[in-house]
C-alpha positions in Angstrom: 80.4 -128.3 47.2 77.2 -130.3 47.3 77.0 -133.7 45.7 74.8 -132.4 43.0 77.3 -129.5 42.2 80.2 -132.1 42.2 78.3 -134.3 39.8 77.6 -131.4 37.5 81.2 -130.4 37.5 82.3 -134.0 36.9 80.0 -134.2 33.9 81.4 -131.0 32.4 85.0 -132.2 33.1 84.2 -135.4 31.3 82.8 -133.5 28.4 86.0 -131.3 28.2 88.5 -134.1 28.9 86.8 -137.0 27.3 87.6 -139.5 30.0 85.8 -140.6 33.2 89.0 -141.2 35.1 90.5 -137.9 34.2 87.3 -136.1 35.3 87.3 -138.0 38.6 90.9 -137.3 39.2 90.5 -133.6 38.4 87.6 -133.3 40.7 89.5 -135.1 43.5 92.4 -132.6 43.1 89.9 -129.6 43.0 88.2 -130.8 46.2 91.6 -131.2 48.0 91.9 -127.4 47.9 95.6 -127.4 47.1 96.5 -130.2 49.5 98.7 -133.1 48.3 96.9 -136.3 47.4 98.8 -139.5 47.2 98.5 -141.9 44.3 96.2 -144.0 46.5 93.8 -141.2 47.0 93.7 -140.4 43.2 93.3 -144.1 42.4 90.4 -144.4 44.8 88.8 -141.2 43.3 87.1 -143.5 40.8 84.0 -145.0 42.4 83.9 -147.6 39.7 87.4 -148.9 40.5 87.2 -152.6 41.1 90.8 -153.4 41.6 91.8 -152.1 45.1 95.2 -153.7 45.2 98.3 -151.7 46.1 100.8 -152.9 43.6 103.6 -151.4 41.6 101.4 -151.8 38.5 98.6 -149.9 40.2 101.0 -147.0 41.2 102.4 -146.9 37.6 98.9 -146.8 36.2 98.0 -143.8 38.4 101.2 -142.0 37.4 100.4 -142.5 33.8 96.9 -141.3 34.3 98.2 -138.1 36.0 100.5 -137.6 33.0 97.5 -137.9 30.6 95.4 -135.6 32.8 98.3 -133.0 32.7 98.4 -133.3 28.9 94.7 -132.9 28.5 94.7 -129.8 30.7 97.5 -128.4 28.7 95.4 -128.9 25.6 92.8 -126.7 27.3 95.4 -124.0 28.0 96.2 -124.9 31.6 100.0 -125.3 31.7 101.8 -126.8 34.7 98.8 -126.7 37.0 99.3 -130.1 38.6 102.3 -130.2 40.9 104.2 -133.3 41.9 105.1 -133.3 45.6 108.2 -135.0 46.8 108.0 -138.5 48.2 107.2 -138.4 51.9 109.7 -141.2 52.7 112.1 -143.5 51.0 109.7 -146.3 51.5 106.9 -144.6 49.7 107.6 -145.2 46.1 105.1 -142.7 44.7 104.9 -138.9 45.1 101.7 -137.1 45.7 100.0 -134.6 43.4 98.3 -131.2 44.1 96.4 -128.6 42.2 97.3 -125.3 43.9 96.1 -121.8 43.2 95.7 -120.0 40.8 95.3 -123.1 38.6 92.6 -124.6 40.8 90.4 -121.4 40.5 91.1 -121.0 36.8 90.0 -124.6 36.1 86.9 -124.2 38.3 86.0 -121.0 36.5 86.3 -122.8 33.1 84.1 -125.8 34.3 81.5 -123.4 35.7 81.6 -121.4 32.4 81.1 -124.5 30.3 78.3 -125.7 32.6 76.4 -122.5 31.9 76.7 -122.7 28.1 
């Protein structure tokens, strides 16, 4: 996807979800093509993020934001589309997240449909 297409989809996602960080996280998950993204990857999906620290508070904030994103997607009719991956190791305190098919395609179709209207 080109930067212009990504920007357009992020604007539509923002319009539907009502939140910049939810739109940015959703686009990061879409661009991952079903791969698991760590909480660090999702936290850095926001270009405006100023606090780059890797703390428990930062991890908890990302977990909470994923929870809100899931809830917002459910409000749009997309149930259980974001999956939580198991922790890669005992030392890694946070799981990863993915947006596998068919949920990814369904959300993309909705974003494209909304962009056309």
